[in-house]
C-alpha positions in Angstrom: 17.6 146.2 30.5 20.9 145.1 31.9 21.0 142.5 34.8 23.7 141.9 37.1 24.4 138.8 39.2 26.2 138.8 42.8 28.3 136.0 43.3 31.0 135.0 45.8 34.7 134.1 44.5 36.9 132.2 46.6 40.4 132.9 45.3 43.8 132.7 46.7 44.8 135.7 49.1 47.8 136.4 46.8 45.9 136.7 43.6 43.2 138.9 45.4 46.0 141.3 46.6 47.6 141.5 43.3 44.3 142.2 41.4 43.2 144.8 43.9 46.6 146.5 43.8 46.6 146.6 40.0 42.9 147.9 40.2 43.7 150.5 42.3 46.6 151.7 40.1 44.2 152.0 37.2 41.6 153.6 39.2 39.3 150.7 39.0 37.4 148.7 41.5 38.2 145.2 42.1 34.8 144.2 40.7 35.5 146.2 37.4 38.9 144.5 37.1 37.4 141.0 37.6 34.9 141.7 35.1 37.6 143.0 32.6 39.6 139.9 33.2 36.7 137.7 32.6 35.7 139.4 29.5 39.4 139.3 28.0 39.6 135.5 28.7 36.2 134.8 26.9 37.0 137.0 24.0 40.4 135.2 23.5 38.7 132.0 23.6 36.1 132.8 21.0 38.9 133.8 18.7 41.1 130.7 19.3 41.6 129.0 16.0 40.7 125.2 16.4 43.4 123.2 14.6 42.4 119.7 13.7 45.3 117.3 14.2 46.5 115.7 11.0 47.4 111.9 11.3 48.1 109.2 8.8 48.5 105.7 8.9 52.1 104.5 9.0 54.8 102.3 10.6 56.5 104.9 12.6 60.0 106.4 11.8 62.2 104.8 9.2 65.1 102.6 10.5 67.8 105.2 10.4 65.8 107.5 12.7 64.4 104.8 15.1 66.9 105.8 17.8 68.1 109.1 16.5 67.9 112.4 18.3 66.0 115.2 17.5 69.0 117.1 16.0 69.6 114.4 13.3 65.8 114.3 12.4 66.0 118.3 12.3 69.4 118.3 10.1 68.0 115.8 7.6 64.7 117.5 7.4 66.4 121.0 6.5 69.2 119.3 4.3 71.9 120.2 6.8 75.0 118.0 7.3 75.1 115.9 10.6 78.9 115.9 10.6 
């Protein structure tokens, strides 16, 4: 048995109008459009890969890179000349 719960949404007028317009173009109801959107968000969240940050103890950048810009760091990392 499938149960449905009624609720009230308080959304911005612009979002409501855009959603209703797209729903009409797709031959859907506003309710169906909202349900589909919520399902997509929940589905994408469950597929999201959780990445644990990798950190290590250190003393920061070496002296030659302390005040260097990203271009110098990048060029050195990729073995490119900085001239």
